[in-house]
N, C-alpha and C positions, 0 to 999 in steps of 0.2 A: 506494498500500498504505501502512495508518495505523503512523504509526512505536509502534515497542515502547520503554519507556523501563523503566530499573531502578531501581526505587526500594527501598533497604537490602534486597536480595536477593531483592525480588519484582518479577518482570516485568509490567508492564501497557501492554494495546495503547492507542493513544491516540486518538479519532477527531474531524474535521473541528475543529480547533483555529483555523482559522481562519472558523468559521463566527460570525457574528455575534449573542448570545444578548440583548444590551441595546440596542436601538436607539435611544436617546437618545442616548449615546454612542458607539454603534459600536463596546462591548466587547467582546472574543470569548471564546469558549470558552477558548482557550488563555490569554488574560488573568485570566480567572477563575480556573483551575486554579494560575496563577502566584501570586495572592493569596492560597490557600487553602495552597499549599506555604509560604509566609512567614511567614503568620499561625500554623502550624502549633503552633508551642510555648504560646502562650498559650491557641488553640481545643481542642486535643485535652484539656487539662486540663477542660474545661465538657463532652466528652462523653464521657471514658472510664467503663464501668461502667455508661452509661443509655440503654437502649435504644431505638433511633431511628424516627421515624416521617420519610420523607423526601417533601417534595413537590418533585416532577421537573416542570422544564419545557424538554424538551431542545430545542423550537423558540421558545423564550422567551415573555414574558409574555404576546403576543398566542395565540401555539398552544396544543395542549392542555396542561393542567397537571391533576395526578392525584395523591393521596396513597396510601401505601402504609406498611403496617409492616411487611409481610411481604419477605423476601431476595427483590430483584430476579432476573429469571432470569438464570443464568448468573455468580452471584455465585463466586466462589473458594472454593475448598476453605479458604483460609489465610484469608481471612476472620473472624471472630470472631461468632458468632450465639449466643442465649441464649435459652430454654424460658422464655414469658413466661406468666402468667395471665391472660387476659382478663377478659370479663363472662359471667355464666350459670356458671364455672369451666373455661372452655375454655381451652387452651391452643395458642400457638404458636411459632413462632420469628421472631425478631425480631435486627436489625444492630446492635453495637457496633463504634464505631469506635474501635480500642484506640491505633493507632501511624499514623505516616504511610501506608506504601503503602495501609492500609486508605480513610484519606483521600481518598488520590488518586484511586483505584478510586471513589470515591461521587464525586468531585467530576467525572471522567468521564461519569457520569450527566445532570450539571447539574439540581443539587438544592437547595433548602432544608432545613435540619438541623432538625429537631424532637426537646424532649428531656422527659421527665417530670421529676417533684421528686424524684424518686426514683431510687438506684442499687441493680442488681443483687444487690450483693454485701450489699446490707443487708437485701433482701427486695422484693417489689415491694410496695408501698403504703405505704413505712416514709419517706417524704417527708424528706429535709437541708435540704431549700429550700420557702420559703415566696412565690408569687409571685401579685403582682396588678397585673393589664393594664389600663390606664389608656386607653381609647378611647374617643377626639372624634367627633360626630356633628355632618359637615358643617352648619354655618358654623365651629360651634367646630375649633380645633386643637391641636397639642400644645403652643401658649403657655395655654392655660385646663388641659391635664395639670398643667402645672408646680405650677399654685396647690393640685389635689387631690395633686397628691404631696408637697409640703413637709407639707402637713396631713395626709398622711398617714405621713410617714417622725415625725412630733412624736408620735401617737398610738402607732406602732411604740415607739418611746424610750421612752414612758411606760412601757410595758409590756414593759422592758427589752431590746428586740430594735433591731438598728441593720438600716436599709434601704439598697441599694445600687440606683443607679439605670442604664439601657440605656433606648436607644430602641428600639422595635419594629422600626425598619428600614421602616414604612409609614405610618404618622400619628400612635403615640401612643408612650408610656411603657409600661417596665416596673419596677415594684420587686420587689427580690429580697431574702430575709431568708434568713440560713445558722440551720440548727434543727440541734438534737440529734434523733436520727431520732425522727420523729412519725408516728403512725399516719395516711395521708394523707385519710382521713375526718376527724376533728381538726384538720387546717390547714385542711381546706377550711372546716368550720364556723365557725374564728377567721376566715378570711379572710372570709366572710360576713357576720360579723358588725363586721366593719373598714368594708366596704361599706355596710353598712346604717348605722351611725353617721357614714359620710361623708357620706349622702344627706341625711340629719337635717341634719347641721351648716351643708351646704350647698345646700339644696334646691332653689337655681336652675340651680344649674350639674353637678349629681352626681345620678345615676340609677342604681341598684345590680341594674334589671331589662332585658335585652337586646329587649325590645318595640321594633320598628321606629319606631313613630308617636312615641313618647318619645324617641327618641335626638337629632335636630335641637340643636343649638347645648348640648349636654350631655356631659357626660365619661360614660359608663357605665362603672362597674369592675367588671371582671370577675374574681369571686375563683372561678370554677369551675375552671379550669385547675388547681387544686390535685389533682383526684379522679384519683386511679392511672390510670385511663386513659386519659389526656391528657398533651398538649403543648403545650409553649412554643418559639418561636422561641429558637433556643440563641444564645449572645452570638458573634459576629464573622460569624454565617453572613449569604452574602448573600440579597437575597431577590427574588422574582419580579415586578419591576418594569421601567419602561423602562428608567430607568436602575439600574446597580449600587449600588443602595444597601445597605446593612449595618445590623444589628441591634447597637450598636454602645453601648458603654460610655460612661458620662458623670460626672464629676463633677455635686459637687451645688452648686455655684457655676456653672457652664455650666444647669443647670435652673435658679437661682432667677434669672438674668440672661435669659433667653432673651424677647426681644421680638418675636423673628420666626420662623415656624417654620424656613428655610432655616438658623439659628442651631444647628439641632439635625440638621440634615441629614448623612449622613457616606457618602460612597461608598469601595469598595474602593482608589480610589487615595488615601484621606484616612489608611488606618488604621495604615500603619506609622509614620507621623511621629506621630501618637497615642500607639503603643505606645514612641516613643524618650520622647517626654514624661512621659508619664502611667504606662509600663509596661501591667500588666494592671488596670485599674480593680478588676476585680467578683474578686481576687486572694483577698479575706478568704472567698469562699464555698467554696474550695477547704482553707480551715485549722482543722481540726477545734477548735481550739482558741477558734476564733472565733464558734463554734455555740452559741447559746441555749435552754433550752427553752421551749414555749409558754407563757403564763400560766393559772396553775393555776386549772382549771375552765372552760380556754377550748372546749371542744366535744366533740363526739363521742353526747354522750347524747340528743338530742331535742330536745324544743321549741322555741322560736322559734329560737334560736341551734345548735341537733342539727344530727349530722352529714350529714342528708337535704338537698338540693340541688334546690329547688322547680321543676318540669321548663319553667317558661315562664322561670327565670332560668338554666337551664342547658343545657337540651339539646332548646329548642324549637328546631328546624331554622329556621323558615318563620320565626321571628324574628331570624334571624342579619342584622346591619346590613350595607350597604355596604360597610363597608371591607372587613369579612372574606372579603366574598365575594371583592375585589377582589384581598386578598393571602392569601388561601387560607387563613385561619385559623378560621373558621367549619368548615372542612373537616377540619385538623388537631384541633380541638379537641370536633368529633362524635362520638363512641364510635364509633356504628353506619357512620358512612364511614368512619372510619380503619381499624376491624375488618373489612369486607365485605374480605373476600379477592377475593372474583370482580371487586368494583368497584376495587378497587387495582391489582389487578394489572393491566387492563384494556388 
């Protein structure tokens, strides 16, 4: 019989706790649940109010992996859901992880947690974060991403914005910026402009289009995840990889001094000590006093830097890179894949 545990008054049936999920380290499902419970205090701050997309990998990274934005069958009535407007004005319900019982219920499904850059209480598409996803194409690595990250940090600083860094948990880096509530279309346009500027400033290193043939040895600055319909791996979420890698907040000193990809690779066992040492390095994202407006005239209007995103840059699934396919981010960031209920819940 599967054990039943009570978490803050909610009864949750836990299954297959001894099942190995991450084969490279022998990490079990029970160990994953323990990690998420032990980091819940910081993790929940970055999840609350944000409708989730789940990448489910119940049989590990080599088994079936699939995305869903819809509440999975059997979702308990006490798990919060919200009606979310999607493309073409259609609406559907999505899960919000608001408390520890809901987190443990989701963890029992074996999931990566992906969030949008907006909160439901501020309105769909009212971004309170900006994200830039720095994605290296082999043989480039996260070591190459650090050069781009530092350039973007200074460029953002020139516009009065402060960037915070975390690993993607796979091969790249994510830069996150706290914003005063801003239409997602404007945030996307501003991020697109930064990607273009970075590509112009570092043409031998940076590209702003996801075209696969352009990717080897370059860092793709993905701005498209600012779109209201898209999501990004949440801080502290485990990733569906052979090792239980985590999308981990990092200091700028760690970014600047990184000379080997292993220096910015963190597994679930590394995170408690990092939290003891640093606390939540992304805590400023949760403080409204740290939010700043986008610079005047930074987007939304059309023209080369307008809010429309080029199809070949953001939504051409056939151009998705190998890393995205491997770690699931192309599915998370492809609106049609994430919003297709029949595909997501198969």
